[in-house]
C-alpha positions in Angstrom: -37.2 145.1 -104.7 -34.8 145.9 -107.7 -32.7 142.9 -106.6 -35.6 140.8 -106.6 -36.8 141.9 -110.3 -33.2 141.5 -111.6 -33.0 138.1 -110.3 -36.1 137.1 -111.9 -35.5 138.3 -114.9 -31.9 136.7 -114.9 -33.9 133.4 -113.8 -36.5 134.4 -116.9 -34.9 135.6 -119.4 -34.0 132.2 -121.2 -34.3 128.4 -120.8 -30.7 128.3 -120.9 -29.1 129.0 -117.7 -27.5 132.3 -117.6 -25.1 132.9 -114.8 -25.3 132.6 -111.5 -22.4 134.6 -109.9 -22.2 138.1 -108.8 -19.9 138.9 -111.6 -22.0 137.1 -114.2 -24.7 139.1 -113.4 -22.9 142.1 -113.6 -21.7 141.2 -116.7 -25.6 140.4 -117.9 -26.7 143.6 -116.6 -24.2 145.7 -118.3 -23.3 144.7 -121.4 -26.2 146.0 -123.6 -24.9 149.8 -122.5 -21.3 149.1 -122.3 -22.3 147.6 -126.5 -23.8 151.0 -126.9 -21.1 153.0 -125.5 -18.9 151.6 -127.7 -21.8 151.9 -130.8 -21.3 147.9 -130.8 -25.3 147.4 -130.8 -26.0 146.7 -134.3 -22.7 144.6 -135.4 -23.4 141.6 -134.1 -20.4 139.6 -132.4 -17.9 142.2 -131.0 -14.4 142.9 -131.9 -11.6 141.5 -129.9 -10.4 145.0 -128.3 -14.2 145.6 -127.3 -14.3 142.2 -125.7 -11.4 143.1 -124.1 -12.3 146.3 -122.9 -15.4 145.2 -121.5 -14.2 142.2 -119.6 -11.5 144.4 -118.1 -14.3 147.5 -117.0 -16.5 144.2 -115.3 -13.8 142.3 -114.1 -15.1 139.2 -116.0 -12.9 136.6 -118.5 -13.0 137.6 -122.3 -15.0 134.5 -122.7 -17.6 134.9 -120.5 -18.1 138.3 -122.5 -18.2 135.9 -125.5 -20.5 134.0 -124.3 -22.7 136.4 -122.6 -23.2 138.1 -126.0 -24.0 135.0 -127.9 -26.4 134.4 -125.8 -28.1 137.8 -125.7 -27.5 138.8 -129.3 -30.3 136.3 -130.5 -33.8 135.0 -129.0 -34.9 131.8 -127.8 -35.8 129.7 -130.7 -37.7 126.2 -129.8 -36.3 123.0 -131.2 -40.1 122.1 -132.1 -40.8 125.0 -134.0 -42.0 123.8 -138.1 -38.7 124.2 -140.5 -39.7 126.4 -143.2 -38.8 126.0 -147.1 -38.0 122.3 -146.6 -39.8 119.5 -148.7 -42.5 118.3 -146.0 -43.0 118.7 -142.7 -40.6 118.9 -140.1 -38.6 120.0 -137.1 -35.7 122.0 -135.9 -34.8 118.9 -133.6 -35.3 117.0 -136.6 -31.6 117.8 -137.9 -29.8 117.6 -134.9 -27.2 115.6 -134.8 -24.4 114.3 -132.4 -21.3 114.0 -134.7 -19.3 113.0 -132.1 -21.4 110.1 -130.9 -20.8 106.7 -132.6 -24.1 105.5 -134.3 -25.8 102.8 -132.3 -25.1 100.3 -134.8 -21.2 100.8 -134.7 -21.6 101.0 -130.8 -23.5 97.6 -130.8 -20.8 96.2 -133.6 -17.9 96.8 -131.5 -19.4 95.7 -128.1 -20.2 92.4 -130.1 -16.7 91.9 -131.3 -15.2 92.9 -127.9 -17.3 90.2 -126.4 -16.3 87.7 -129.0 -12.5 88.5 -128.7 -12.9 88.2 -125.0 -14.9 84.9 -125.0 -11.6 83.7 -127.4 -9.2 84.8 -125.3 -10.6 83.1 -122.4 -11.0 79.8 -123.9 -7.4 80.2 -125.2 -6.3 80.6 -122.0 -7.5 77.5 -121.4 -4.9 76.2 -123.7 -1.9 77.3 -121.6 -0.6 76.2 -118.0 -1.2 77.9 -114.6 2.3 79.4 -114.6 2.0 80.8 -118.3 -1.4 82.1 -117.4 -0.1 84.0 -114.7 2.7 85.6 -116.1 0.7 86.6 -119.2 -2.0 87.9 -117.1 0.9 89.8 -114.7 2.7 91.3 -117.7 -0.1 92.3 -120.4 -3.6 91.7 -119.2 -3.0 94.2 -116.2 -3.1 97.7 -115.8 0.0 97.8 -114.1 1.6 95.0 -115.8 4.9 93.6 -113.0 8.4 93.9 -114.1 9.9 90.6 -115.0 12.4 91.2 -111.7 8.9 91.0 -109.7 7.9 87.6 -111.3 12.0 85.8 -111.2 11.6 86.8 -107.8 8.1 85.4 -107.2 8.7 81.7 -109.4 12.4 81.7 -108.3 13.9 82.3 -111.6 16.0 84.1 -113.7 14.2 87.7 -115.8 15.6 85.7 -119.0 13.1 82.9 -118.2 10.1 84.6 -117.4 10.8 86.4 -120.3 10.9 83.2 -122.7 7.9 81.9 -120.5 5.7 85.0 -121.5 6.6 84.8 -125.3 6.0 81.4 -125.5 2.8 81.4 -123.4 1.6 84.9 -126.0 2.6 82.4 -129.0 0.6 79.5 -128.0 -2.4 82.1 -127.0 -2.3 83.7 -130.2 -1.9 80.6 -132.3 -5.0 79.1 -130.3 -6.8 82.1 -130.7 -6.7 82.3 -134.6 -7.6 78.4 -134.6 -10.5 78.8 -132.7 -11.2 82.2 -135.0 -11.3 80.1 -138.1 -13.2 77.4 -136.7 -15.9 79.5 -135.8 -15.8 81.5 -139.4 -14.6 85.1 -138.2 -11.4 84.7 -140.4 -11.6 86.2 -144.0 
């Protein structure tokens, strides 16, 4: 019965999952008691030596202790709770933003720019002969580029000749892409 009650408390304590391993459960049920033994209940955050002592006694990592202490130290708050002291009506969730994520506008601009560049590249590749296209693709447009030696063996020419063809093809490709971009008004 006691185990069932503890399991229910663990599941119901918060909407955030608290812990499922035996060590995490042990930490959950013993952290407050250990903090009170150390007279650390009112201090909020634990000192590094207190975290280390608790982690050692309970056989968990210091990160687990810090994480669990953070979760247990304050009540859960609803993101839909109204904000007080602000002008107008609002909720906490209105103020949440993912600082790491790019805005939709930036993503759209990047996607459009990528599509435009790929279209220009494909059109410009048409200016090259078959051998130049193949060498350029194998040397610059693949995840694992082939070596000059591999392509020289394939075409029966020297490595230097493959390098010359690659350089000439790349120059032709750049020139073709610049002229197409200018025609479309993409260059400043």
